[in-house]
N, C-alpha and C positions, 0 to 999 in steps of 0.2 A: 504494500500500500504506500503510494507516494504521499507527499505532504498535502497536496490539494485534496486528495481523497480522504486523508485522515481528518483534515479540518471539517470537511462536509459530514463525515461520520460522527465526529465529536458533537457537532451542533445537533444532528438528528437524535443522537443518544440522549443529550441533555433535555431536549424537548419531550422525548418519549418517557424518560424517567420522571420528569416533573409532572407529566400528564398522569402517570400511574400513582404518584404521590398524592395528587389532587383527588383522584378517584378513591384512594384508600383512606386518607386522613381527613378529607373534607366531606365527600359525598358518602363515605362508608359503603362504597360499591366497587370493591376491587375486581378487576377483570383478569388479572394474572396472579400467580402464586408468589409468595415471598421469595422463594428460591429463584424464580424467573426474574424477579425485580433485582435480586442480588446479582444475578448473572449479567444483567444489563449494566449495573454499576461497576462490576468487575471489568467488563470490556472497556468501559469509559476510562477507568483507572489505568488499565494497561496502555491505552492509547495516549493518555496524558503523560504517563511515565516516559513513553517513547518520544512524544512531541510536547515537551513542557511549555513551549511557547503558546500552546492553545489552552492552557489552564486559566480560567477566569474566576473571580470571587464568587460568582453565582453557580459554579459547577457543583453538582451533588457530591462530588468527591471532597469538597472543601468544608464539609460540615464539622469535622474534628480537626482543630488546629494542631500545631506542632508543640513547641516547648511551652511549659506552664508560664503564665504571666507573673511578673514580679509584684504587681499591684494593679488596682483598677483606677482608671482615670475618671475624673469628675466630668459630668455632662450637665449643662444648664438646659432645662426644659423651656421650649418656646412658649408653650401654654402650660400653666400650672397643672400638676396631677392632683386633683382634689380628692378629699374623702367625702363620705356621705353621712347625713344625719340618720340616726336609727329610730325606727318606730316599732313597737312590739304588739300593738293591739289595733283593732279597727277604729277605736275611739281616737287613738293617737294619729292614725292615718287621716281620719276626718279633720282632726285639729290642724294637721299640715295643710290639707286642702283649704281650710278656712283662712289660714294665713296667706296662702298664695292667691286666693280669690280676691284679696284686697288690692292686688296688682293687676290680675287678669280675671275677668268673670269666669266662673266655673263652667258655664254653658259653652264656653269656647275651648274647653280642655278635653283632650282624650289622652290616653296613656299607652306606654309600652312597657311590658313586664318581661324580665329575664332572670335567670338563675344568678344568685350571688355566690359564685364559686369561691371556696375557701382556698385561695392561692396567693400569688405574688404579683402585684401589678407591674406591667412592663410597657414601655414605649418603644415602638419600632419605627425607624425612619428609612425610607427607600428613596434612592436617587437614581433617576432614569431606570426605574423598575427593579434595581438591585438593592438588596439589604445593605444599608450603610452603617446604622448604629442601632444597637439594642441597649436600652438604658433602664435601670431600676427607678422606682418612684423616689427613693431617698426621702428628703424632707418636703417633697412636693414641688420645689423649685429647682433643686439640683439632685441628680442621681449619679449612678456609677455606670460606666461603659462596660457592659458584660457581653458584647457582641459575639466574641468567640464561643462563649458558652451557649448563647441563644441559637447559634448556627447548628448546634447538635440536635435541636428539637425538630423532629421530622414534620410536625404539623405547622411549622413556620416556613413559608416559602423563601428560598434564597433569592428568587426572582419572582416578581408579581406575575400572576397569570394575566394574559391579555384577553379580556372577554370579547365575545362577538358583539357587533353593533346591535343586533336584534336583542341580545340578552340585556344590554344596557337600556335600550329603549323600553323594554318590557317592565322595567322598574321605574320608569318615568324620568330618566335622566338624559342629558345631552351627550350622545355617543362621542362626538368630535372632541368635546371638552375633556371628557373622562380619558379617552385614549391618548390625547395629547399630553395630559399631566402624567399618565402612567409612563409613557415613553421618554419624555424629556424633562419632567418636573420632579418635585420632591413631595412625597406623600408620607404623612405620619399616622400610624395606627396604634391603638391601645387595646390591651387585653390582659389576660390573666395566665401566668405560668402556674401549672399545678401538677400534682402527682395523683394518678388514679389509685383507688383503694387496693386494687389487685397488685399493682406494682409495689405499693408500700408494703403490702403483706408479704410479697416475695422477697423484698429487701430484708425485712425483719426476720423472715424464715431463714435466710442465709446468715444473718447476724447470729441468730440463735444456734444454728448448725455449727458456726465457728466459735461458739462460746463467748460471743461479744455482746455488749449491751445493745438492747433494741432501741430504735428511734421513737421519739415521743408521738408524733402524728404526721400525716401527709403534708400538711401546710408547712410546718417547721422544717421538715426534711427537704421539701422542694426549695424553700427559701435558702437553706444552707447549701444546697447543691448549686443553685444559681451563682452563689458567691465563692465557689471553688475556683482556685487560680489555675487548675489544670483541666482543660476542656475534655480530656479523655475520661476523667472521672465522671463528668457531667453526662457524657454520652452513654455511659453504662446505666445511668439512673432512669432512662426512658421518661423524661419529663414530657408534658403536653402543654398545649397553648390553646386558649379560646379567645378569639377576637370579639370585642364588644363596642369599640368606638372608632370613629374616623375623624381625626382632628382637621385634616385638610379639607377645604371646601371644593368638592367635586360636583356641586350643584344640588346636593341632597337637601331636601326641605323637611324631612321627617327622620326620626331616629330609626324607624322601621326600614327605611331605604338604606341606611348605613349597614345594617345587618345583611341585607340582600346583596349589596355591593361588595362587602367584605368577603362573602362566600364566592362571588364571581372572581375576586382578586386572588383566590387560592387559600383562604383561611377557613379553619373550622369555626363554626359559630354555634350558638345555643339553639338546639332543635326544639326546645320547649318554649322559646321566646315567642311572644305574640302581642298583637294590638289589643288594648282593653278600653272599652268605651266609657265605663263608669265604675263607681265603687263596688257595685255588685259583681262586675267582671273581675275586679281586683281581688275581692275576698274569695270568689270561687276558684281563681287561679292559685291563690295562697293555700287554700284548703286541699286542692288537688295535689300540689307539689309536696305539701307537708306530709300527706299520706304515703307517698311513694319515695320520700327522701332517702330512707335507709337503703332502698334497692338501687339507688343511682350509682353509677360507676365512679363518681368522685364526690368529695365532701362539699356540701353547700350549707350555708347558715341562714339563708333567707332568700328574698327576692329583691331585685332592684326595680323600683317603679319610677319611670321617668315621664315627664310631659313629652308627648310624642312630637309635637310641632317644634322644630329647631329654632324658629324665630321667637316663639313665645318663651322657650327654654332660655334663650339668651337674654331676653327682656327681663326675666325673673332675677337674673344676676346671681351673685355669690354672697353668702353670709359667713364671715370668718374663713374657714377652709372648705366649706361645703356649698355646692350649688343649691339654690332654692328650688330648682325644677326637678329634683330627684330625691328619693329617700330609699334607705335600705329597710324593707319590711321584714324584720327578723323572725325566725322561728324560736319558740320558747324552750326552756327546759333542759338544755344540755350543759349550760354554764350557770354558775352561781358564785357569789363571793362569800368568803369565810376567813377565819384567822388561823394562822399557823401556831399551834401550841408548842410543838417540838419538832425536831428533825432527828430521826433515828436511822440506824444502819441495819439492813437485813443481809445475812450471808447465805448465798445460794449453794446449790449442790456442787457447782464447779468452782466455788470459792469467790465468785463475783460479789462485790459489796455494792448493794443498791440502797441509796438514800431514800427515805420515805418521810413525807410530811405528815405529822399527826395533826389533825384538823379539829376545830370546833365543829361539832356535828352539823351537817347541812343537808337539806333535801334537794336532790338533783333528779328531776324527771321521775319522782316517786320513789327514789332510793336514798336511804340515809347513808351519807358518806362521811367517814371519819379519818380516812387515810388517802393519800395520793402519792403516786410514784414521782420521784425527781430524777430518775434514770441514772445519772452519773455526775461526777464533779463538774464536767463542762457545762451541763445543763444548770447546775446550781449557780455557776459563775455567770452564765448567760442571763438567767433570770435575776441575778443579784438578790436571791431570796434569803430572808433572815427569820429567826424565831421571833414571833410577835407581829409579823407582817400580815396585812390584809391582802388576800390573793384571789384571783379568779381561777376556779377549778372547773374542768370540763369532764363530762362523761358521755360518750357516744356509743350506743349499742351496748355490747358486753365488754367494752374496753375498760381496763382498769383506769380509774380517774387519774388525771394528771393536771399539774398546775400550768395554766396558760400564761399568766403574767402576774406581776406584783404591782399593787397600787401604792407606789412609793410616797405619794403625798399623804397617805394615811399611816406611814411608818411611825411607831412610837419611839421616843428617845431612848428607851431601855431595850430596844431590839438587839438581838445577838447574832453576830455572824457565825456561820457554821464552818468549822475546820474539818476537812476530810481526814479521817484517822490514818496514822502511819502504821498502827498496829491493829490487828483484827479485834473488834470489840467483844468477840466471844472467847477466843483462845489466846489472845495476845500475841498471835503469830505475826510474822513479817507480811506486810502488804506491799505489792508492787504494781506499777502500771507499765505495761510493756509498750515499747515504742510503736506508734501508729494505732493504738487502741484507746477507746474512751473509758474502758472499765478498769477499776482497781480489783486486784485479786489477792485473797489470802493464800499463801503458798504452803502453809502448814498442813501436811498430809493427815495429821491427827486432829485437825480442827473438829470439835464436836458439832458445830453448826453444819459443816459440810457433811459430816457423818449422818446426822439426822435427816437432812434434806435428801441424802442418797438413799436412805431407807424409805422415805416417803415415795421417792421415785420408783424404788424396787417393787413396792406393793401396789403401785398405781394401776389404773384401768388398762393402759396400753402395755404394761409389763406383766407382772404375775396376777394382777387383778384379784387380790385377796379381799373379798367382800367382808366388811366389818372391821378391817384393820386400817384405820385412818391415822393421821398425824397425832391425834390426842392419845390414842392407845399406844402407839409406838413410843411416844415420849414417856409414858408410864413404864413400859417394858425396859426402856433404856435406863431410866432413873433407878429402877429396881435391879439393874444389872442382869435382867433375864435375857436381854438381847444385846450382845456386844458387836456382832456383825450380822449380815443378812442370812447366813447359814443357820444361825440360832433360831430364827423364826420357825423353821421346820422341825425343831426339836421340842417345841412347846407342847405341854400336856395340860389337860384341864386343871390338874392340881396346882400347876404353877400360877394359874390365873386367879384362883379363888381368893387369894389374899389381896388382890388389887381392887381399888375402889370401883364400883359399878359392875362387878362380876359376881354372878351367882352360878350355881352348878349348870343350869341350862345354857346361859349365855357363854360360859367358858367352853362347854362342849361344842356349841354352835360355831364359835370362832376357830377352834382347833379343827373341826370338820372342814371349814372353809379353807383353812391353810392346807390341809391334806389334799383337797380337791385340786388346788392350784399347782401341786407338784408336777403334774403332767403339763408340759409347756412346749411350745414350738421353739425351734432354735432362734428364729428371728426375734421373738418376744424376749427370750432369755438374753440375747446380746443387747437388746435395747435396755433391759432391766439393769444391766451392769453399770449404766450411767457413764459410759466413756465419753469424754469431751469430743464434740464434733460428730457423734454417732446418734442420729435421730432415728425415727421409725423407718424412714425409707432406706437409709444407709444400712441399718440392721438387716433389713430384708435382702438387700443386695449382697451383703456378706454371707448371709445364711444360704442363699442360692449358690453362690460361688464356691464356698468351702464345704458345705453340706454337713459338717460336724464341728463341734466345739474343739475337738482334738486337732483337726486340720487347721483351724483358725489360730490356735495357740502356737503351732509349729511354723507358721508362715513368716516370711521376711517382709521388711518395709517395702522392698521393691515389688514383691508379689502383690502386696496390698494396693499399690499404685496401679496395678494392672486391672483391678476390679472396676468395671464400667460404673462411673458415677461416684467413685471414691477419689477425692482429690489428695494433693500432697500433704496438706495440713491434717486431714482426717487420718491418712495412712500413718503419719508420724505419731499422732496422738494415740491411735490404736496400739501401735507397737510399743510405745512407752508404757501404756497401761498393762499390756500383757507381760512385759519384762520386769515389772515391779514385783519385788519379793512378796509383799503382803497380798497383792492381788493374785499371785500364783497360788498362795496358800488358801485364799478364799475360794478360788475356782475349784481346787481339789475337794474342799469341804462341800461346796454346793453340788458338785457332780455326784457325790455320794448320796445326797439327800433327795435329789429330784430326778425326774424322767424327761430328758430333753428329746423332743421329737424332730428328727431330721426332716427337711422340707420334702414333700412329695415331688415326683418328677414333673418338671414344668412342661406344659403343653405349648406349642408354638401357634396355637389357633389365633391368638390376639396379638401376635408379635407385630410391632410397629404401630400399634393403635394406642391412642392416649385417651383416657377417660377423666371426666370431671364429674363429681357427685354434688348434687344440690338438693336441698329440701329433705323431708323425712320419708324414708322408705318404709313400706308397710310390713313386709315379711323379712327383711334383712336389716341388720345393724350396719352402720357405716363401715365398721371394721371388717365384718364378714364379706361385705361387697368388695372391699379393697382386696381381701384375701383371694376371692374368686378371680379377680382380674389378674393378680400377680401369678396365680397358679396356671393361667393360660397365656402367660408371656406378655400381658399388656402392661402399659405404664399408667400411673396415676398422677394427676396434676391438681394443684389447689386453685389454679386460675384458668380462665378460658382464653384461648388465643386461636389464631388461624390454624395452628398445628393440632388443635384438639380434634379428635375423631368423633367422639360422642360426648354429649352431656346427658347424664342420667338424672332425670328430674322426678323427685318425689313431691309430697304435699308441701305447700308453703315455700316453693322454690324462690330463691332471691335474685339478686342482681346478676348472678352467673347465667340464669335462664334468659334474662333480657339481653345480655351481651352475646350469648350464643345465637339468639335470633338475629341480632344486628350483623354478626359476622357470617351468618349462613352455616353455622356449625349444626350438625344433625342432633336433634333433641329426641331422646327415647324415654319411654316410660319404664317403670320397674319390670312390668311384664315382658316388654320387648328386650330388656336387659337380660332377664333370666332365660328367655328363648335363645338369645345370642350365646349365652354360656353353654346351653345344651347343644 
């Protein structure tokens, strides 16, 4: 291929790749597979490597920059990035209407409603249709230039899509004016960078697998990711972007037109957004979204209700840092304020020290909350939280409550700073923080807190599943020296329990019977029960299938462990270190004498290459038994839906995974169809 042919091919490839980006990320109607799209990008990359003179800033290959930046430059916003006034009830919304009706008669108003995504506001400037600057909100007047990071977000076009004249005319705009500004002018767009719930869950799953501290919430994780100095780290986080505003005058007279035009320019916009004629429309929209909020792919904390007419919106002006013509109509119940009575440290099974705020009891969405996680030392410093502070606490779904922010103006004079301990508060052992990690760990192998947490894990549902043997009873058994390690659990007799508080003859026999029943256990559950760092449920299953017996696993080398599909370098090292430990070797010998470990049955290849996602409640199967069936037939299990998912098995009360599968065109099957597939 000569230079002329290469140049033509490069241009065609860029157009084709951008076209499929638009279909996938904006219209949600992909026409080709991810692997085909990757193949196009690979060809483009190969050509640009051979002919570097054809590389342009808008090329799809330029999304991830090279060296990390030393710092972020400051950027002045041409128009301020304003915040919004909050309203929480219909009465407060009506009060806002009354205030603005003094400037503009209410009968001349109609509204536009859209989701208030819990993300990170961003301004994007395009020059001659090519992305020039991506800047954070900052203080509203000045932000930071995070362009290299923003380029890694696939839903942000590096070059604006050029709409057809007919598309522009269909939304009531002058096609010549719009096309001229796209090709030769400067256009500023505003929107929200965010992280979907599924991506956040997968990141935290990986953190947990690696024995690292989990992140607080999608919003903070997205904000922290945007401010990473290394774009390659940002690229791995799979951030998303939703455009909601067009600062540049392209002839739009209504906010509704802005949304339509932003979609034509190549941006993802809010599919729930709509025009609203009156208060009744607004409240109906609020009620509708509030009901399905938990099933949505990303976090939202309310609606943005704006005056739809742009001329009237401008006439209403600005009060302080908020426009008069729009409000955030918030959802109630997931946040509340309370006081921090104390900050304590909990020591986990792997030795990670987790700071926890002890709170003055507060009701959040019908649940009495007395504690909230502070995650790690970095989060304490970021929040600048002290004992005695008044804080905002949030609780979403079943997530453990966490502190969102500190109301520093309410800080008492006698508030106390929290110093992270250098010694374990339980065993007084050495605490270290390894380079590159957010978590502090107690490294004392004999730490009693780690020991107890390890026993809780050992008897838990996904491990030995000993019914009736919970943390409270384990604590009593340990305190009375009846259980020194996990093997002692299987030596318990009714007579040992009769002296313990809460045990009579019947209850003692019942617990011992439950322990005896648990002695027969699959190899995968046994490996999981050992509590090896970086070995979760899925890794334990991979090890069980690969080695087939506990004896084979104990004799393996670190190099062999790395050969197990799905077992990474860190996990392999952690497993080998655990197996070589003198105390662990002794424990394994004792356990093997007491229990009956079942090697995995021969794996069928019937479902090889197929990935399943389970959602909702199944009628005849538990979630664990469904997973077991899939594994025994060679299938894979995922916690999140993607284009690579083969089937979503939907039970009753299926959630957001069901909705996402529908959007992506992933096949959804019932429990009955799933069982037929197994047969």
